[in-house]
C-alpha angles and dihedrals in degrees: 000000000000129000100234135261086041124328125296109262105232124146119099123257097281085135123194122223105282122232114267091242092075085092113040133177092262096046115142122257114276096244091049089052090049090053093043088053094048090053097044092051092047093048091050091051094050087055092047091050091051091050095049100036096050091074135047127256091263090057089047094054097038121095104233092189134000084237092067139045125246108274089242092058090056089049096055093037088057087057095042092054090047089052096045093049106028106029102032101022102040102019099038091225127154117264116270097200110007091160090068099049092094092049092061097042105122094194092051097046120041115216095252089059100045097087088066095058122096091255123183109269117246097264092043091048093052093049093050093049092047094049091046089051094052091051093045091054089054091053090049093051097048102035120095109234110230143046103061115071092240090051098046108112088352087284098158090055092047088047093055092044090052088046091055094046088050090055090045086059089047090051091048086056090055091049086056091051096046118100124229137057123335114282097180133054132186135168119263120271117248122276125246110257101192101030094123093058097039116120116246093231142005131223115240105199116227128251142085124315136169113265123193126003143266097183110045102112098217098032111133125236097265091057091058142129118028111237140166120261126185110216122183118229116280143165122246133194107259089223136015115280108274133227090251093054090045090050088059089057090051093046090049093060097266095151093046101046110086094195093077096054138085108239091250089047093052091049088052092052092049096046097048096031093233121189104161146002115304113280096023121115134167123242130177088340095309128107110231128179135198114234121180092328098320126103115214145157113278107254114231099210099050122093111264114255141199097033125142125233088257093057093047089049093048093049091050091052092048090052092051092249139092141227113272118248116249090250091054090048092053093044093053091046100042115020119104104195092188091060096026091230141115117245126213091242135007094266098045138281100309121106119261119278127185089265093061108047148354104255145139099039088287085142129022098225139038119275117248117274112279096030123135102038089177086066099057121120129237087264089059095246114137139201095031092138116050134358099070136012103241121221115226129197092244131105116231102261133154121264116244107279095023117166122187117241143209089352134348096241095068092074118338098075092056097052115119143064095304094080132052126212122248120194139192106032130246137253084274096059124095121227092243089065097042130073138146087263099043116125128200125180139188146158114291091238094060115122106153093073121089092262129152131144150207129228132232139193135198116266 
């Protein structure tokens, strides 16, 4: 089972040989990568600090849901992984706290059992993570970037920055699950200026395109290698499915009609008596939701959130459509037919800005459907990066030529029909852990994650 979003990185730095493509002909200069790594690590730590200092010690040590770890476990786990990979693995330094390695082994201890472990107390966890970070920055500043697979393109430092940001998203999910008053605030996302005139769907022409990457310096093993895929023409929703559209599914008896559901999904609906997305409830004829400690009306124009793969699949069937495949999603997001090339992002090769996408916990909700026109792809589809993770119909499987790196437990052990792929990232994802090639995966029953979807149909 994965820790969402993405799995908990855990295994120690018994690194496998990395793919040759970790250092491509267009790889950035070493000092540029070093500066990028410093920025990514500091940005992640600022967010970790916000998430762990916005609540008191009791809230840090409590388990707010059996689906999640105590926040203090995530904090020390972040430090422990950084020590394992950057201090011991890259820097060759002696272990600081070898006795705690087992406590923060995500494969050894499932989330529900972690509160019973002798975890570091909040003050000790903060001190440990801070000391590790200081030493890691020293390693980064003095280590040549190149040669060993972990050092090519500063990969190990980028991997740890991504790991911390993934746990920051996990901790934000815990904040959503906790009861009590709001602990976090953020400004509202931008409105959608042309939503009224936006086409409901776009046509993505058929033909081959390049999927995955062999040149992105910090891409993870499951994103590699680049390979050609031939995708027939299809139509795709211009924006993610909204709460208003999903509400029509509910009000048409969507949760009471077995015909829309996969057998396992229908069993889930019956067992848990589901009637709506997680955190929704009906009161006095109005749909309300709880969002980070605040109860509010469900906004009709906002992408629906906290739905499982089974719910997304059922809605698509009810609408006479289907979920896109992972290859369809990536083609719609990256392929530039004029140049016959795949971009890094829907808008081009430049890194995301606040005009392109809703990322990095800048806002605490998805933007309305149709927002971020500067972030649309050549196909015309928008909000493919940020706002909500988007379920696809695809199982999580390796690409042709896949090679595990830096250890098999990151991706390889999760391949198979048990996990479904999500693409695009959510408002809770930082740009360092979100690319046009980035692949997330989870169990199809998962609802606490920041997941939504869009639908497709054959051309």
